[in-house]
C-alpha positions in Angstrom: 120.8 100.2 117.5 121.9 102.9 115.1 125.3 103.3 116.9 126.3 99.7 116.4 128.2 100.1 113.1 131.7 99.1 112.2 134.3 101.8 112.8 136.2 100.4 109.8 133.7 102.1 107.5 135.1 105.5 108.3 138.7 104.3 108.2 138.1 102.9 104.7 136.6 106.2 103.5 133.2 107.8 103.1 132.7 105.9 99.8 132.2 102.8 101.9 129.4 104.3 103.9 125.8 103.2 103.2 122.9 105.5 102.9 122.0 107.8 105.8 125.5 107.6 107.3 128.2 110.2 108.0 131.6 110.1 109.7 132.7 112.1 112.7 136.5 112.3 113.4 136.9 113.0 117.1 140.3 114.2 118.5 140.9 114.4 122.2 143.3 117.4 122.7 143.2 117.0 126.5 145.9 115.3 128.6 143.5 112.9 130.2 141.0 110.3 128.9 137.4 111.3 128.2 134.2 109.3 127.7 132.0 110.3 124.8 128.2 109.9 125.0 125.7 110.3 122.3 122.0 109.8 121.4 119.6 110.6 118.6 116.8 113.1 119.0 114.4 110.5 117.5 114.9 108.3 120.6 112.5 110.0 123.1 113.7 110.2 126.7 116.5 107.6 126.0 119.6 107.3 128.1 122.8 108.5 126.4 124.9 105.7 125.2 128.6 105.3 125.9 130.1 105.6 122.4 133.8 105.2 123.3 136.5 106.1 125.8 139.2 108.2 124.1 142.7 108.4 125.6 144.7 111.7 125.8 145.8 113.0 122.4 144.0 110.1 120.7 141.5 110.2 117.9 138.8 108.0 116.5 136.3 108.0 113.6 132.7 107.1 114.3 130.0 106.3 111.7 126.8 108.2 112.7 123.2 108.0 111.3 121.9 111.1 109.6 118.2 110.2 109.9 117.8 112.3 113.1 119.6 115.1 114.9 122.5 113.8 116.9 123.3 114.9 120.5 126.8 114.6 121.9 128.8 115.4 125.0 131.9 114.3 126.7 132.9 113.8 130.3 136.0 113.1 132.3 136.2 110.2 134.7 133.5 110.8 137.4 133.0 114.3 135.9 130.0 116.2 134.6 128.7 116.7 131.1 130.8 119.0 128.9 130.2 120.7 125.6 126.7 119.2 125.0 125.2 120.1 121.6 122.8 118.8 119.0 123.5 118.7 115.3 121.8 117.3 112.2 124.5 115.7 110.1 124.4 115.2 106.3 124.8 112.0 104.5 128.3 111.0 103.5 129.8 114.2 105.0 132.9 113.9 107.1 133.0 116.0 110.3 135.7 117.0 112.7 135.2 117.5 116.4 138.1 118.5 118.6 137.6 117.9 122.3 138.9 120.8 124.4 137.9 122.9 127.4 136.6 125.8 125.3 134.1 123.6 123.5 134.8 124.2 119.8 132.0 123.5 117.3 131.9 120.5 115.1 133.1 121.5 111.6 132.6 120.0 108.1 135.8 118.3 107.1 134.8 116.8 103.7 131.4 117.7 102.1 129.6 115.3 99.8 126.9 115.4 97.1 123.4 116.3 98.2 121.6 113.1 99.3 118.3 114.5 97.9 119.7 115.1 94.4 118.3 111.7 93.1 114.8 112.9 94.1 115.3 116.1 92.1 116.6 114.2 89.1 113.7 111.8 89.3 111.2 114.7 89.5 112.8 116.4 86.5 112.7 113.2 84.4 109.1 112.4 85.4 108.0 116.0 84.7 109.8 116.0 81.4 108.2 112.7 80.4 104.7 114.0 81.5 105.2 117.2 79.5 106.3 115.3 76.4 103.4 112.9 76.7 101.0 115.9 77.0 102.5 117.5 73.9 102.2 114.3 71.9 98.5 114.0 72.9 97.9 117.6 71.9 99.6 117.1 68.5 97.5 113.9 68.0 94.3 115.7 68.8 95.1 118.6 66.5 96.1 116.2 63.7 92.7 114.6 64.1 91.0 118.0 63.7 93.2 118.6 60.7 92.2 115.2 59.2 88.5 116.2 59.7 89.1 119.5 58.0 90.8 117.7 55.1 88.0 115.1 54.9 85.4 117.9 54.8 87.2 119.7 52.0 87.5 116.4 50.1 83.8 115.7 50.7 82.9 119.2 49.4 85.1 118.6 46.3 83.4 115.3 45.7 80.0 116.8 46.0 80.9 119.4 43.4 82.2 116.7 41.1 79.2 114.5 41.7 81.0 111.5 43.1 80.3 110.2 46.7 82.5 107.6 48.4 81.1 104.9 50.7 81.7 106.1 54.2 81.9 103.6 57.1 81.8 105.3 60.5 83.5 103.7 63.5 81.0 103.2 66.3 81.6 105.4 69.4 83.6 103.8 72.1 81.8 103.0 75.3 82.8 105.3 78.1 84.0 103.2 81.1 82.1 103.8 84.4 80.5 107.2 83.4 78.7 107.6 86.7 81.7 107.2 89.0 83.1 110.2 90.8 86.4 110.5 89.1 88.2 112.5 91.8 87.7 109.7 94.2 89.4 107.2 91.8 92.2 109.8 91.3 92.7 110.1 95.1 92.6 106.4 95.6 95.1 105.9 92.8 97.4 108.4 94.4 97.2 106.5 97.6 97.9 103.1 96.1 100.8 104.4 94.0 102.3 106.0 97.2 101.7 102.8 99.1 103.5 100.7 96.5 106.4 103.1 96.4 106.7 103.2 100.2 106.3 99.4 100.6 109.1 98.9 98.0 111.4 101.1 100.1 110.8 104.7 99.0 114.4 105.1 97.9 115.4 104.4 101.5 114.6 108.0 102.4 113.4 108.4 106.0 110.4 110.5 105.1 109.2 107.7 102.8 109.3 105.3 105.8 107.0 105.0 108.8 107.8 106.9 111.9 109.7 105.0 114.6 106.9 105.9 117.1 105.4 109.4 117.5 105.3 111.8 114.6 104.2 111.5 111.1 105.8 111.0 107.7 104.5 110.7 104.2 104.4 107.0 104.6 102.1 107.3 107.6 99.4 109.2 105.5 98.6 106.6 102.9 96.7 104.0 104.9 94.3 106.3 106.7 93.6 108.1 103.4 92.7 104.8 101.8 90.3 103.9 104.7 88.7 107.4 104.4 88.1 106.9 100.7 86.6 103.5 101.4 84.1 105.2 103.6 83.2 107.8 101.0 82.8 105.2 98.3 80.7 103.0 100.5 78.2 105.8 101.2 77.8 106.7 97.5 77.5 103.0 96.5 75.1 102.1 99.2 72.8 105.1 98.6 72.5 104.1 95.0 71.5 100.6 96.0 68.9 101.8 98.4 67.5 104.2 95.8 67.1 101.2 93.5 65.2 99.4 96.2 67.8 96.7 96.7 66.8 94.6 99.7 68.8 95.4 102.8 69.5 91.7 103.5 71.2 91.6 100.1 73.4 94.5 101.0 74.2 92.8 104.4 75.4 89.6 102.6 77.5 91.8 100.3 79.1 93.5 103.2 79.8 90.2 105.0 81.2 88.6 101.8 83.6 91.5 101.1 84.8 91.6 104.6 85.6 87.9 104.6 87.3 88.1 101.3 89.5 91.0 102.6 90.4 89.0 105.7 91.3 86.0 103.6 93.4 88.0 101.2 95.2 89.6 104.2 96.2 86.2 105.5 97.4 85.2 102.1 99.5 88.4 101.8 101.0 87.8 105.3 101.9 84.2 104.4 103.7 85.4 101.2 106.2 87.6 103.0 108.1 85.1 105.1 108.5 81.3 105.2 106.9 80.7 108.6 105.1 77.9 110.3 101.4 78.1 110.9 102.2 78.8 114.6 104.1 82.0 113.6 101.8 83.2 110.9 100.8 86.9 111.4 97.1 87.3 111.8 96.6 91.1 111.9 97.4 93.2 108.8 96.4 96.0 106.5 93.7 94.1 104.6 92.4 92.6 107.8 91.9 96.1 109.3 90.2 97.2 106.1 87.9 94.2 106.2 86.9 94.7 109.9 86.3 98.4 109.6 84.4 97.8 106.4 82.2 95.3 108.2 81.5 97.6 111.2 80.7 100.7 109.2 78.9 98.8 106.5 76.5 97.2 109.0 75.9 100.6 110.6 75.0 102.2 107.3 72.7 99.3 106.3 70.9 99.4 109.6 70.3 103.2 109.8 70.6 104.8 106.4 67.3 105.9 104.9 66.4 105.0 101.4 65.6 108.5 100.4 67.4 111.5 101.8 66.1 114.9 100.9 68.1 118.1 100.8 67.5 120.3 103.9 68.0 123.9 104.5 69.8 123.0 107.7 73.6 123.5 107.6 74.1 120.3 109.6 71.4 118.1 108.1 74.0 115.6 106.8 75.2 115.1 110.4 71.7 115.0 112.0 70.4 112.3 109.7 73.2 110.1 110.8 73.0 110.7 114.6 72.7 106.9 115.5 75.8 106.1 113.5 77.8 109.0 115.1 76.6 107.9 118.5 77.9 104.4 118.0 81.3 105.6 116.5 81.7 108.0 119.4 81.2 105.2 121.8 84.0 103.2 120.1 86.3 106.2 120.4 85.3 106.7 124.1 86.1 103.0 124.7 89.4 103.3 123.0 90.4 106.4 125.0 89.3 104.9 128.4 91.0 101.6 127.8 94.2 103.3 126.6 94.6 105.6 129.6 92.6 103.9 132.5 93.3 100.2 132.2 96.1 98.8 134.3 98.8 96.7 132.5 100.8 94.3 134.7 104.3 95.6 135.1 103.5 98.8 133.1 100.9 100.7 135.0 98.2 102.9 133.5 98.3 105.3 130.6 101.7 104.4 129.1 101.6 104.7 125.3 105.3 104.6 124.5 107.5 102.2 122.5 109.1 100.5 125.5 112.7 99.5 125.2 115.1 102.4 125.7 112.2 104.9 126.0 111.6 106.7 129.3 115.0 105.7 130.6 114.2 102.0 130.2 111.5 102.2 132.9 108.9 100.5 130.6 111.2 98.2 128.7 108.7 95.4 128.1 105.7 97.7 127.7 105.7 98.4 124.0 102.4 100.0 123.0 101.0 100.0 126.5 97.6 98.4 126.8 97.2 98.1 123.0 100.3 96.0 122.8 99.4 94.0 125.9 95.9 93.1 124.5 97.4 92.0 121.1 100.1 89.8 122.8 97.5 88.2 125.0 95.1 87.5 122.0 97.5 86.8 119.2 100.6 85.5 121.0 103.2 84.8 118.3 100.8 85.6 115.5 102.0 89.2 115.3 104.5 91.3 113.4 108.0 90.2 114.4 109.9 93.4 113.7 108.0 96.7 114.4 109.2 100.1 113.1 110.4 101.1 116.5 112.8 98.2 117.0 115.8 99.9 115.3 115.6 102.9 117.6 114.3 101.7 120.9 115.6 98.1 120.9 112.3 96.7 122.3 112.2 93.0 122.5 108.4 92.2 122.9 106.1 91.8 119.9 104.0 94.7 118.7 101.7 94.9 115.7 100.6 98.3 114.3 97.4 96.8 113.0 96.2 95.5 116.4 92.8 95.3 118.0 92.6 98.6 119.9 93.7 100.7 117.0 90.9 99.3 114.9 88.4 101.2 117.0 89.8 104.6 116.0 90.3 103.2 112.5 86.5 102.9 112.4 86.4 106.7 113.0 88.7 107.2 110.0 86.3 105.3 107.8 83.2 107.0 109.2 84.7 110.4 108.6 84.9 109.3 105.0 81.3 108.2 105.2 80.5 111.7 106.4 82.2 113.2 103.3 80.1 110.9 101.1 76.9 111.8 102.9 77.7 115.5 102.4 78.2 114.7 98.7 74.8 113.0 98.5 72.9 115.5 100.7 73.8 118.9 99.2 73.3 119.5 95.5 75.1 122.8 95.3 78.9 122.5 94.6 79.6 125.5 96.9 77.8 123.8 99.8 79.8 120.6 99.4 83.1 122.4 99.1 82.5 124.6 102.2 81.6 121.7 104.3 84.5 119.5 103.3 86.9 122.4 103.9 85.4 123.1 107.3 85.5 119.4 108.3 89.1 119.2 107.2 90.3 122.3 109.0 88.3 121.4 112.2 89.7 117.9 112.3 93.3 119.0 111.8 93.0 121.7 114.5 91.4 119.3 117.0 94.1 116.7 116.3 96.7 119.4 116.8 95.2 120.5 120.1 95.2 116.9 121.3 98.9 116.5 120.7 99.6 120.2 121.6 101.2 120.6 118.2 104.3 118.6 119.4 105.7 115.3 118.3 106.2 114.0 121.9 104.9 114.7 125.4 101.4 115.9 124.3 98.3 114.4 125.9 97.6 112.2 122.8 100.6 112.3 120.4 100.2 111.6 116.7 101.0 108.0 116.4 100.4 105.7 113.4 101.5 102.6 115.3 98.7 103.0 117.9 96.3 104.8 115.5 95.9 107.5 118.1 92.9 109.8 118.1 95.0 112.8 117.1 96.5 110.8 114.2 93.0 109.8 113.1 91.7 113.4 113.1 94.8 115.0 111.4 95.0 112.4 108.6 91.2 112.5 108.0 91.3 116.3 108.0 94.0 116.3 105.3 91.8 113.8 103.3 88.9 116.2 103.4 91.0 119.0 102.0 92.6 116.9 99.3 89.3 115.5 98.1 87.8 119.0 98.0 90.6 120.2 95.8 90.5 117.1 93.5 86.7 117.3 93.2 86.9 120.9 92.1 89.8 120.4 89.6 88.8 117.0 88.2 85.0 116.8 88.4 83.8 120.4 88.3 86.3 122.6 86.5 87.8 119.6 84.6 91.2 121.2 84.4 92.9 117.8 84.9 91.9 114.3 83.9 93.6 112.7 86.9 96.2 110.7 84.9 98.1 108.6 85.7 96.6 108.3 89.2 93.1 107.5 87.8 94.1 104.1 86.4 95.5 102.5 89.6 92.5 103.8 91.4 90.2 101.6 89.3 92.0 98.4 90.5 93.4 99.4 93.8 92.9 96.1 95.7 94.3 94.1 92.9 97.4 96.3 92.8 97.9 96.1 96.5 97.7 92.3 96.7 99.8 91.9 93.6 102.6 94.2 94.7 102.8 92.6 98.1 103.1 89.1 96.7 105.6 90.0 94.0 107.5 92.6 96.2 110.9 90.8 96.2 110.7 89.3 92.7 112.2 90.5 89.4 111.4 92.7 87.6 109.6 94.5 90.5 112.6 94.4 92.8 116.1 93.1 93.2 119.2 93.5 95.4 121.1 96.5 94.2 124.9 96.1 93.8 125.5 99.5 95.5 123.5 100.6 98.5 122.8 104.2 97.6 119.6 106.3 97.5 120.1 106.6 93.7 120.1 102.8 93.2 117.1 102.2 95.6 115.1 105.1 94.2 115.5 103.9 90.6 114.5 100.4 91.7 111.5 101.5 93.7 110.2 103.9 91.1 110.6 101.2 88.4 108.6 98.8 90.5 105.9 101.4 91.0 105.9 102.3 87.3 105.4 98.6 86.3 102.2 98.4 88.5 100.9 101.6 87.0 101.5 100.2 83.5 99.6 97.1 84.5 96.7 99.3 85.8 96.6 101.2 82.5 96.6 97.9 80.5 93.7 96.5 82.6 91.8 99.7 82.2 92.2 99.8 78.4 91.0 96.2 78.2 87.9 96.8 80.5 89.3 94.5 83.2 88.3 95.5 86.7 88.8 93.3 89.8 86.3 93.9 92.5 85.4 92.0 95.7 
């Protein structure tokens, strides 16, 4: 638990604190002992923990996590709560709290440097590097034009003097993949770069790490965006194959082969992370979920997509022509919802979707994930993730895997919303029509997802939850993907105001980069154990690891090397 830190850290000084830690100096000015209780706002409906018993006129220094607002109160023996308040503390600050009957506020005793300063410095450095690179490219292009002008003047002079040199022209370079939608590769590259940065630690900032349970951070956005893009690319690719009269059985074999390869690579990636016996090898995973959703949606599209789709005057023709697929996907969502809220789980009851452990006053201690966790534990047994993101906050002891069986049903919806984006791209030829529909899909999905969770982190009907891949989470993340793709499509493909670099290069070899960064995650030069545990050290290391994979992607692109499955 976050409270279980050594008090000696504060006694030695704030310089001995790790990242996301602060010190609170508590002084009991009363003439009787008091008990101090505390809990973090991130821990939903958790009992307050007994931090310490402080004697009269005694003081103590407590290390406290700064990742979430901290709630404190004190009470006398057998007494009621006194001076209850909530405060968000800042990293490496030292605070003073004097316990008295008039409830004084907690005050800053010793401030520290801003914990987010390394991010600002990294942004400045990257922005300066990008600006310098752009200037060098502009100078190079202009120098080329200058050379052409000089060459023209030389040629004119030689024509006047009657001499003509032998001119050998360089053959034009072959343009790589000229028929791809560049904005899709840019978006995919953005996702894989964020995924690598997040998986490498994200500088150990909380918003670059997955939510403990409900809620959403930047790290929670990458995977659903990747699935959404897979659906969009699948539609564009499959429509081209159908137009070329590729037999459907050939496409079926391709879908099956790619799905099996993704499942196999997922097992390989899982086996590379820990030294485990076969009996403990994790079976679910990111690539496994990609493979299963690709198979389900791919078979749907092969079975029902027409070879020729004509543009219609109807404003919903892209939806109507796919009504069988939407009916099937809706059935999967309905099954997910009914199982989640109506199936009885032994010892847990119906409809529980919390993290178990300390949640809900420990009433569902062994019910992590509700029916979703129960199904996975029954099917996979020990072949699951050993430490879920919620362990540090809720102290749950049962296994839970965020890439489990039940969440895969709503993940299919994520992929199919991407398919819908691709179908809109194929159906309507006018750019304005594509943009309007993507924006409407995006706004509608976000609003519906917000209504399902009542625009709250906790206590809504269906909270946004990446661990369970809840319906609200699916709609909100897919809605954001619609809006981002619309913006990139306009800027990169239509107006051509931006070439998409450097995100374009990783997007061309996304699966290779994902598998590679997972296998070499803890190896030099991609990662190491820093000598000092600070955001600055971790941020540099994680950005450096991400930069190396981007450099590898650029090298592969320049050498026409593309890994596909």
